[in-house]
Structures are given as structure tokens and as C-alpha cells.
Rosetta silent file (secondary structure, phi, psi, omega in degrees, C-alpha in Angstrom):
SEQUENCE: MLKVRNLYASVGAKEILKGVNLTIPDGEIHALMGPNGSGKSTLSHVLVGNPLYTVTSGEVVFNNKNLLEMKPENRSHEGLFMSFQQPVEIPGVSMSNFLRAALDAKRKYWGQEPLTTSEFLKLMKEKRQLVELNPSLTRRSVNEGFSGGEKKRNEIFQMAMLEPKLAILDETDSGLDVDALRIVADGFKTLRTKNMSAIVITHYQKMLEYLRPDVVHVMLDGKIVCMGGPSLADRIEKNGFDWIREHVG
SCORE:     score description
SCORE:     0.000 S_00000001
   1 L     0.000  -57.754 -178.970    0.458   14.302    3.165 S_00000001
   2 E  -124.572  132.494  175.579    0.044   13.332   -0.507 S_00000001
   3 E  -135.775  118.774 -179.994   -0.985   15.518   -3.385 S_00000001
   4 E  -110.644  124.664 -177.171   -1.138   14.137   -6.931 S_00000001
   5 E  -126.150  119.601  169.900   -1.826   16.697   -9.607 S_00000001
   6 E    49.236   49.563 -173.224   -2.669   16.020  -13.275 S_00000001
   7 E   -89.461  123.880  177.772   -0.492   12.895  -13.355 S_00000001
   8 E  -117.538  140.252  179.235    0.088   11.126  -16.636 S_00000001
   9 E  -152.174  151.459 -178.416    2.177    7.858  -16.894 S_00000001
  10 E  -129.048  159.625  165.564    2.950    5.207  -19.409 S_00000001
  11 E  -119.964  113.661 -168.461    4.245    1.695  -19.701 S_00000001
  12 L    60.489 -129.345  179.366    6.259    1.533  -22.877 S_00000001
  13 L   -91.606   -1.671 -178.366    4.262    3.258  -25.507 S_00000001
  14 E   -94.328  121.522  176.064    0.945    2.754  -23.728 S_00000001
  15 E   -83.582  125.836 -174.549   -0.484    5.572  -21.701 S_00000001
  16 E  -106.645  -49.543  179.366   -2.190    4.274  -18.533 S_00000001
  17 E   -93.584  131.337 -172.996   -2.648    7.327  -16.283 S_00000001
  18 E  -129.824   52.591  177.086   -4.452   10.194  -17.983 S_00000001
  19 E   103.168   53.161 -178.400   -4.620   13.084  -15.550 S_00000001
  20 E   -82.887  134.340  173.988   -4.940   11.665  -12.031 S_00000001
  21 E  -123.347  130.764 -176.632   -5.773   14.076   -9.232 S_00000001
  22 E  -160.389  135.683  175.672   -5.746   12.810   -5.624 S_00000001
  23 E  -130.279  130.496  178.217   -5.185   14.321   -2.204 S_00000001
  24 E  -118.806  104.223  177.663   -4.645   12.203    0.969 S_00000001
  25 L   -71.166  163.388  172.793   -4.619   14.166    4.268 S_00000001
  26 L   -52.155  136.372  169.864   -2.820   12.959    7.340 S_00000001
  27 L    75.121    8.474  179.353   -4.442   10.093    9.188 S_00000001
  28 L  -105.851  150.223  176.224   -7.078    9.170    6.566 S_00000001
  29 E  -106.577  124.139  175.287   -7.820    5.867    4.800 S_00000001
  30 E  -117.875  127.838  177.623   -8.822    6.294    1.147 S_00000001
  31 E   -94.990  137.777 -179.385  -10.169    3.417   -0.852 S_00000001
  32 E  -120.254  116.492 -177.367   -9.404    3.320   -4.595 S_00000001
  33 E  -120.225  158.424  178.865  -11.852    1.228   -6.613 S_00000001
  34 L   157.981  158.155 -179.858  -12.381    0.524  -10.326 S_00000001
  35 L   -65.000  166.944  176.924  -12.521   -2.250  -12.892 S_00000001
  36 L   -58.513  140.937  178.581   -9.441   -4.146  -13.973 S_00000001
  37 L    81.771    6.195 -174.803   -7.240   -2.096  -16.219 S_00000001
  38 L   -83.089  -14.789 -179.637   -8.485    1.278  -14.983 S_00000001
  39 L   114.678    1.698 -174.723   -5.007    2.289  -13.671 S_00000001
  40 H   -61.398  -52.757 -179.185   -5.209    1.584   -9.934 S_00000001
  41 H   -68.029  -34.105  176.463   -2.088   -0.524   -9.719 S_00000001
  42 H   -60.547  -41.248  178.226   -0.237    1.622  -12.127 S_00000001
  43 H   -59.590  -47.469 -178.470   -0.802    4.637   -9.828 S_00000001
  44 H   -61.109  -44.221 -178.757    0.583    2.625   -6.859 S_00000001
  45 H   -67.431  -38.602  174.344    3.680    1.585   -8.832 S_00000001
  46 H   -59.337  -44.034 -177.882    4.298    5.136  -10.010 S_00000001
  47 H   -62.956  -37.721 -179.099    4.111    6.391   -6.464 S_00000001
  48 H   -86.270   -7.819  172.894    6.748    3.948   -5.153 S_00000001
  49 L    93.654   26.911  176.741    9.027    4.571   -8.159 S_00000001
  50 L   -61.915  120.863 -172.362    8.825    1.342  -10.161 S_00000001
  51 L   -70.253   -6.071  177.871   11.224    2.027  -13.099 S_00000001
  52 L   -75.391  -12.843 -175.537    8.972    0.133  -15.559 S_00000001
  53 L  -109.580  135.194 -178.152    6.561    3.150  -15.457 S_00000001
  54 E  -114.307  118.879  172.612    7.346    6.514  -17.043 S_00000001
  55 E   -79.537  123.198 -179.446    5.793    9.721  -15.721 S_00000001
  56 E   -96.083  -27.254  174.735    5.151   11.968  -18.707 S_00000001
  57 E  -167.226  167.047 -179.388    3.679   14.947  -16.863 S_00000001
  58 E   106.997  177.689  179.310    2.176   16.009  -13.558 S_00000001
  59 E  -142.436  151.743  174.408    3.422   16.287  -10.030 S_00000001
  60 E  -134.277  121.330  179.756    3.354   14.328   -6.767 S_00000001
  61 E  -112.739  129.435 -179.356    4.129   16.057   -3.488 S_00000001
  62 E  -126.625  107.813 -176.602    4.644   13.836   -0.381 S_00000001
  63 L    55.746   47.158  173.918    4.998   15.684    2.931 S_00000001
  64 L    67.788   17.435  174.397    5.996   18.816    1.107 S_00000001
  65 E  -123.582  151.058 -177.948    8.739   17.105   -0.992 S_00000001
  66 E   -74.351  107.196 -173.307    8.751   16.279   -4.674 S_00000001
  67 H   -70.467  -32.899 -177.222    8.238   12.537   -4.670 S_00000001
  68 H   -70.712  -12.872  175.131    9.019   12.075   -8.355 S_00000001
  69 H   -87.319  -11.824 -175.533   12.537   13.337   -7.851 S_00000001
  70 L   -87.253  144.370  169.450   13.304   10.714   -5.202 S_00000001
  71 L   -66.199  153.804 -179.793   14.935    7.334   -5.751 S_00000001
  72 H   -52.938  -44.453 -176.670   12.627    4.378   -4.871 S_00000001
  73 H   -67.572  -30.001  176.413   14.568    3.544   -1.764 S_00000001
  74 H   -76.851  -24.674  170.514   14.392    7.117   -0.538 S_00000001
  75 H   -63.199  -40.569  179.585   10.626    7.155   -1.047 S_00000001
  76 H   -66.545  -44.913 -178.608   10.514    4.194    1.306 S_00000001
  77 H   -66.328  -31.887  176.008   12.734    5.905    3.875 S_00000001
  78 H   -70.082  -14.162  173.456   10.525    8.977    3.719 S_00000001
  79 L   121.067   21.786  177.929    7.616    6.836    4.802 S_00000001
  80 E  -101.007  132.348  177.696    6.036    5.252    1.660 S_00000001
  81 E  -137.217  142.627  179.113    5.150    1.577    1.835 S_00000001
  82 E  -129.379  129.546  172.644    3.433   -0.744   -0.607 S_00000001
  83 E   -99.663  125.269 -173.365    1.864   -4.134   -0.073 S_00000001
  84 L   -82.740  155.418  172.803    1.804   -6.034   -3.401 S_00000001
  85 L   -61.968  -43.940  179.897   -0.920   -8.039   -5.029 S_00000001
  86 L  -122.767   89.171  179.882    1.584  -10.894   -5.482 S_00000001
  87 L   -58.076  135.856 -178.953    4.367  -10.623   -2.816 S_00000001
  88 L   -80.017  150.824  172.037    7.688  -11.775   -4.282 S_00000001
  89 L   -92.913  139.149  176.420    9.810  -14.623   -2.846 S_00000001
  90 E  -120.020   85.966  179.949   13.430  -13.932   -2.054 S_00000001
  91 E   -58.166  139.299  176.327   15.241  -17.316   -1.736 S_00000001
  92 E    86.040   -9.236 -178.036   18.245  -17.308    0.567 S_00000001
  93 E  -117.650  113.027 -178.107   17.326  -14.168    2.457 S_00000001
  94 E   -73.402  152.319  179.133   15.630  -14.701    5.855 S_00000001
  95 H   -55.796  -41.346 -177.685   12.871  -12.445    6.938 S_00000001
  96 H   -65.500  -43.047 -179.559   14.836  -11.298   10.014 S_00000001
  97 H   -67.447  -42.108 -179.389   17.930  -10.369    7.952 S_00000001
  98 H   -59.221  -49.624 -179.398   15.756   -8.698    5.299 S_00000001
  99 H   -69.414  -33.689  178.533   14.018   -6.518    7.869 S_00000001
 100 H   -64.023  -42.289  179.987   17.214   -5.764    9.801 S_00000001
 101 H   -64.913  -39.583 -176.832   18.801   -4.453    6.602 S_00000001
 102 H   -68.501  -42.725 -179.974   15.696   -2.372    5.726 S_00000001
 103 H   -67.994  -38.347  179.129   15.512   -0.832    9.252 S_00000001
 104 H   -62.523  -40.224 -176.716   19.279   -0.129    9.341 S_00000001
 105 H   -69.678  -41.116  178.759   19.012    1.628    5.930 S_00000001
 106 H   -62.999  -43.548  178.452   16.047    3.706    7.060 S_00000001
 107 H   -64.611  -41.264  178.692   17.777    4.740   10.331 S_00000001
 108 H   -63.234  -42.065 -179.974   20.953    5.662    8.439 S_00000001
 109 H   -56.422  -37.058 -178.639   18.934    7.834    6.072 S_00000001
 110 L   -95.181   12.704  176.278   17.603    9.778    9.060 S_00000001
 111 L    74.935   24.249 -176.274   20.981    9.993   10.784 S_00000001
 112 L  -104.810  156.246  177.400   20.144    7.441   13.486 S_00000001
 113 L   -77.275  147.509 -179.344   22.201    4.667   14.943 S_00000001
 114 L   -66.166  155.669  175.607   21.203    1.062   14.023 S_00000001
 115 L   -68.216  148.112  171.811   19.228   -0.923   16.543 S_00000001
 116 L   -69.724  165.055  178.402   21.084   -3.336   18.741 S_00000001
 117 H   -56.229  -49.371 -176.355   20.393   -7.032   18.262 S_00000001
 118 H   -64.342  -38.382  177.712   18.318   -7.181   21.465 S_00000001
 119 H   -67.154  -39.185  178.895   16.361   -4.087   20.460 S_00000001
 120 H   -66.272  -44.327  178.923   15.653   -5.462   17.014 S_00000001
 121 H   -62.094  -39.828  177.714   14.480   -8.818   18.385 S_00000001
 122 H   -66.771  -41.919  177.620   12.196   -7.200   20.872 S_00000001
 123 H   -64.612  -43.294 -177.637   10.678   -4.978   18.191 S_00000001
 124 H   -63.534  -39.373  178.217   10.201   -7.911   15.829 S_00000001
 125 H   -65.233  -44.129  179.135    8.388   -9.969   18.509 S_00000001
 126 H   -56.935  -51.966 -172.924    6.109   -7.051   19.353 S_00000001
 127 H   -74.048  -31.449 -178.559    5.106   -6.326   15.779 S_00000001
 128 H   -64.667  -30.147 -178.157    4.801  -10.039   14.803 S_00000001
 129 H   -72.643  -21.549 -176.682    2.080  -10.498   17.429 S_00000001
 130 H   -67.160  -33.083 -176.122   -0.035   -7.828   15.870 S_00000001
 131 L  -109.643   10.665  177.187   -0.683   -9.919   12.760 S_00000001
 132 L    53.141   47.116  178.545   -0.482  -13.332   14.497 S_00000001
 133 L   -87.225  132.401  176.494    2.478  -14.320   12.326 S_00000001
 134 L   -58.086  125.145 -177.098    4.064  -17.622   13.157 S_00000001
 135 H   -57.835  -30.364  177.846    7.490  -17.010   14.666 S_00000001
 136 H   -60.825  -26.357 -176.425    9.020  -19.686   12.496 S_00000001
 137 H   -66.973  -30.413 -177.033    8.239  -17.686    9.358 S_00000001
 138 H   -71.277  -15.718  179.787   10.677  -14.902   10.363 S_00000001
 139 H   -93.084   -8.212 -179.418   13.520  -17.510   10.223 S_00000001
 140 L   -97.049  165.800  179.443   12.640  -18.634    6.731 S_00000001
 141 E   -61.388  147.913 -176.364   13.459  -16.976    3.352 S_00000001
 142 E   -51.606  109.760  172.544   11.229  -14.040    2.465 S_00000001
 143 L    66.368    0.497 -173.862    7.819  -15.455    1.421 S_00000001
 144 L   -74.243  120.000 -179.410    9.440  -18.715    0.179 S_00000001
 145 L    75.227    6.006  177.398    6.893  -21.519    0.612 S_00000001
 146 L   -71.817  144.294  172.662    4.420  -19.201    2.275 S_00000001
 147 L   -71.237  172.502  176.689    0.691  -19.688    1.703 S_00000001
 148 H   -58.896  -47.404  179.887   -1.240  -16.754    0.216 S_00000001
 149 H   -62.800  -40.881  176.482   -2.504  -15.718    3.561 S_00000001
 150 H   -59.970  -38.863  178.414    0.947  -15.960    5.147 S_00000001
 151 H   -60.968  -44.587 -177.144    2.401  -13.773    2.477 S_00000001
 152 H   -69.767  -38.929  176.005   -0.191  -11.082    3.030 S_00000001
 153 H   -66.669  -36.144 -178.980    0.209  -11.182    6.836 S_00000001
 154 H   -62.182  -34.540  178.849    3.928  -11.067    6.325 S_00000001
 155 H   -72.189  -35.141  175.295    3.632   -7.804    4.410 S_00000001
 156 H   -66.595  -35.792  171.615    1.511   -6.269    7.111 S_00000001
 157 H   -57.637  -47.107  177.353    4.261   -7.394    9.518 S_00000001
 158 H   -57.212  -45.426 -179.196    6.829   -5.660    7.352 S_00000001
 159 H   -59.162  -43.798  179.778    4.668   -2.533    7.460 S_00000001
 160 H   -58.516  -44.064 -177.877    4.504   -2.802   11.274 S_00000001
 161 H   -67.715  -38.244 -174.285    8.304   -2.920   11.461 S_00000001
 162 H   -85.564  -19.113  177.040    8.926    0.015    9.071 S_00000001
 163 L    49.795   65.806 -176.100    6.161    2.244   10.431 S_00000001
 164 L   -74.524  168.240  177.023    5.382    4.101    7.208 S_00000001
 165 L   -93.508  -33.251  175.691    3.538    7.388    6.981 S_00000001
 166 E  -131.744  118.810  178.490    1.550    6.292    3.885 S_00000001
 167 E  -105.774  130.581  177.360    0.736    2.644    3.210 S_00000001
 168 E  -107.810  114.943  176.836   -0.566    1.553   -0.190 S_00000001
 169 E  -102.015   96.349 -175.069   -2.411   -1.800    0.108 S_00000001
 170 E   -90.441   94.246  177.812   -2.711   -2.989   -3.456 S_00000001
 171 L    53.891   45.576  179.036   -5.344   -5.688   -3.293 S_00000001
 172 L   -60.061  -29.292 -177.173   -3.986   -7.078   -0.053 S_00000001
 173 L   -80.462   -5.543 -175.545   -7.242   -8.897    0.490 S_00000001
 174 L   -65.014  123.593  174.855   -6.882  -10.892   -2.809 S_00000001
 175 L    82.552    6.391  179.289   -6.973  -14.627   -2.067 S_00000001
 176 L   -87.482  142.007  168.317   -7.603  -14.321    1.709 S_00000001
 177 L   -81.974  176.466 -174.692  -10.166  -16.274    3.535 S_00000001
 178 H   -59.740  -39.785 -175.183  -12.392  -14.551    6.083 S_00000001
 179 H   -71.791  -42.023 -179.572  -10.239  -15.283    9.067 S_00000001
 180 H   -66.146  -37.843 -179.987   -6.978  -14.190    7.350 S_00000001
 181 H   -65.056  -34.720  178.127   -8.659  -11.050    6.071 S_00000001
 182 H   -67.753  -42.781 -178.215   -9.768  -10.183    9.575 S_00000001
 183 H   -67.935  -38.356  175.382   -6.281  -10.618   10.993 S_00000001
 184 H   -63.146  -44.832  178.600   -4.711   -8.511    8.247 S_00000001
 185 H   -64.553  -47.902  178.584   -7.337   -5.756    8.744 S_00000001
 186 H   -55.396  -46.845  177.384   -7.088   -5.890   12.489 S_00000001
 187 H   -57.872  -44.515  178.215   -3.296   -5.667   12.276 S_00000001
 188 H   -62.902  -47.775 -176.352   -3.486   -2.670   10.065 S_00000001
 189 H   -63.729  -29.332  174.596   -5.977   -0.958   12.250 S_00000001
 190 H   -69.904  -32.482  177.209   -3.817   -1.529   15.297 S_00000001
 191 H   -74.392  -24.277 -170.490   -0.888    0.150   13.493 S_00000001
 192 L   -64.747  136.784  179.192   -2.886    3.129   12.396 S_00000001
 193 L  -130.191  172.515 -177.301   -2.055    6.441   14.041 S_00000001
 194 L   -66.388  -17.691 -179.132   -3.383    9.971   13.589 S_00000001
 195 L  -102.243   -5.766 -175.894   -0.374   10.712   11.286 S_00000001
 196 L   -98.299  133.913  177.372   -0.531    7.496    9.209 S_00000001
 197 E  -121.083  171.183 -179.522   -2.589    7.372    6.027 S_00000001
 198 E  -150.772  146.491  166.856   -3.449    4.610    3.534 S_00000001
 199 E  -112.174  120.227 -176.507   -4.588    4.017    0.049 S_00000001
 200 E  -110.656  111.511  174.077   -6.544    0.712   -0.096 S_00000001
 201 E   -94.126  120.095 -171.306   -6.959   -0.711   -3.587 S_00000001
 202 L  -156.238  152.711  169.179   -9.655   -3.354   -3.535 S_00000001
 203 L  -100.578  -11.063 -162.821  -12.534   -4.993   -5.404 S_00000001
 204 L  -109.715  132.134 -178.312  -14.079   -6.407   -2.280 S_00000001
 205 H   -68.955  -31.040 -176.798  -16.643   -4.812    0.060 S_00000001
 206 H   -60.243  -42.044  179.653  -15.566   -6.976    2.995 S_00000001
 207 H   -60.751  -42.771  179.197  -12.132   -5.320    3.215 S_00000001
 208 H   -63.430  -39.422  177.703  -13.858   -1.903    3.263 S_00000001
 209 H   -60.477  -39.126  177.545  -16.226   -3.034    5.975 S_00000001
 210 H   -70.235  -45.168 -169.640  -13.243   -3.912    8.179 S_00000001
 211 H   -89.212  -18.114 -179.988  -11.165   -0.831    7.426 S_00000001
 212 L    45.321   72.872 -178.337  -13.984    1.771    7.112 S_00000001
 213 L   -62.472  150.194  175.487  -12.343    4.259    4.706 S_00000001
 214 L   -75.918  -35.099 -174.035  -12.847    7.954    5.054 S_00000001
 215 E  -143.397  139.600  175.819  -13.164    8.537    1.357 S_00000001
 216 E  -114.976  127.529  177.409  -13.825    6.215   -1.584 S_00000001
 217 E  -110.742  149.635  177.429  -12.459    7.133   -5.059 S_00000001
 218 E  -119.942  125.489 -179.017  -13.499    5.527   -8.330 S_00000001
 219 E  -109.891  131.044  177.426  -11.010    5.207  -11.171 S_00000001
 220 E  -138.016  134.771  175.199  -12.001    4.674  -14.756 S_00000001
 221 L    47.240   45.265  168.844   -9.851    4.790  -17.916 S_00000001
 222 L    85.476    9.128  177.104   -6.807    6.181  -16.238 S_00000001
 223 E  -149.992  156.467  178.335   -8.308    8.923  -14.082 S_00000001
 224 E   -83.265  119.886 -170.228  -10.324    9.343  -10.883 S_00000001
 225 E  -102.019  -19.345  178.829  -13.855   10.215  -11.960 S_00000001
 226 E  -162.490  162.734  176.752  -15.772   10.478   -8.714 S_00000001
 227 E  -150.857  159.262 -177.815  -15.409   10.231   -4.943 S_00000001
 228 E  -171.655 -167.622  177.966  -17.658    9.927   -1.936 S_00000001
 229 L   -86.386 -171.497 -178.303  -18.100    8.320    1.496 S_00000001
 230 H   -57.380  -26.285 -179.743  -18.364    4.629    2.322 S_00000001
 231 H   -63.535  -24.395  176.904  -21.887    4.540    0.879 S_00000001
 232 H   -66.919  -35.476  172.988  -20.346    4.900   -2.593 S_00000001
 233 H   -63.348  -41.414  179.562  -18.666    1.496   -2.099 S_00000001
 234 H   -59.503  -38.356 -176.865  -22.052    0.054   -1.141 S_00000001
 235 H   -74.988  -34.176  176.017  -23.600    1.330   -4.280 S_00000001
 236 H   -64.747  -40.579  178.597  -20.754   -0.075   -6.392 S_00000001
 237 H   -59.265  -36.496 -178.618  -21.265   -3.425   -4.718 S_00000001
 238 H   -80.283  -41.448 -165.216  -24.946   -3.316   -5.735 S_00000001
 239 H  -117.436   -5.695 -176.953  -24.792   -1.777   -9.222 S_00000001
 240 L    73.297 -170.160 -176.349  -21.193   -2.269  -10.481 S_00000001
 241 L   -93.163   -2.531 -176.785  -19.278    0.428  -12.286 S_00000001
 242 H   -69.176  -34.716  179.839  -21.590    0.889  -15.299 S_00000001
 243 H   -65.590  -32.059  174.447  -23.840    3.398  -13.525 S_00000001
 244 H   -66.165  -44.974  174.655  -20.733    5.487  -12.852 S_00000001
 245 H   -52.074  -45.370 -178.954  -19.786    5.424  -16.511 S_00000001
 246 H   -66.365  -37.894 -176.827  -23.239    6.660  -17.380 S_00000001
 247 H   -68.695  -44.766 -177.877  -23.161    9.327  -14.688 S_00000001
 248 H   -84.167  -15.231 -179.885  -19.783   10.817  -15.641 S_00000001
 249 L   -76.257    0.000    0.000  -20.256   10.374  -19.322 S_00000001
């Protein structure tokens, strides 16, 4: 599904990614861990096409297509989705109108007719129940006045509506209490199919316990330095990242 090869990227004059290599097969959950500043969020922003980041070399192939040549909106239409650390508020734009526009754009990209109003409302009700999102929130402006937990659930709800092929969860668990974390994780697991993959960026063991990743990657100083099974996350929880620095050094 996703192949990242020798990827270098900068923000302004500062090089952040320094030769990232990563492969995500269909249907797998991959956790990406590492200390602050190691490049995890930069990688996610590069993948979705944030214009603040400049790719200086390397390649990214997504479902046999050159991802780096696509506009950000086309990356989304092709099946890439990102849940942000700090979801933005969009005053004056209701959640229902926001999602209707996003779905219409995606269907147009694939040559499909837009959903009828009744079809859209039925779909929204079905997906909203997966993450136990209060119905009133879909009538409010996007994330405006939402609590931290409501914003994160709302992003999983958006993911449910858009049905991506690869979801990037960039510290979606940040600021969530145990109950909200369970709801978000359960909602994601309900959405998961054999063809849907995910990159989960997290510092917290609890999120990984809920999602049970197939592979754990560790990122240090702008590159992925080691990978392993879920037990690697357990060892990081116990010993931190210093032992990895010693091992790869």
C-alpha cells in the first residue's frame, strides 16, 4: 500500500527527515514511536502534502501511484486520511456541510454521482454511532467549542465517513481520558477492514494496547532506526529510548 524510500524533507532551512524508509502493507497497523522532535509528525505532514514541508529527495508510492506528485486534495481522494494532534476549528461551517462537501468531492474524483440527502443523512447516522458522537455536534461548526475528547472522536467520525485506505493517527490519544480513548480506539477497530491500513503515532502504551499494532517502528533523529513486534513498545515503556540509541549507535 505505502512505500517510502530514502525520504528527506525540510522545514525552511532545517532538515527534519534524513532518509526515512517505511513499508505499510494492506490491512496492517503500524505504530510509529520516538521522542519529541524525531520527525514523526513531519513524516505525516509530508505524506498528506502540507506545503510548509519541502521534500528534497526520495520517493513515496501509494497504491502504485507517485504520492509526491499529487495535490493534497487528491491524496485524500485516493484514500489518505490524517487525524491531527490539535484538530482545527472552522467557525461558520457545520460538520454536516463540511462532510457533505468532502464526500461530494471524493465521489466526483472517482466519477460517481453525489449522495442524495437521504443517503447522506443515513450514512452520517450510521457512522456517528460508531464513535458515540453526540448528534448535536454534527449541527455545530467544525470543532468549535468541542472538548478535547469530542474533537478526537469527531476526527474518527470523519474517518468513518470518508472510508480511507490509509489512516494516519497523529497522537490522536493526546489529552484523552480512559473512556474517550476506548471509544476512539473501538471506533477505529470497527472501521478497520482487510484493505485498510494505519500509521499510529503515539507516546502512550495504552493506545497500543487497544489497537494492537502489527509492527512498531522507532524514529530517532529523522530516520527509522529499528522495528519489531508489540513487545518493542513494551520495552520502550520500561526503558525509554536511550537503550535504542545505545543499540543503534
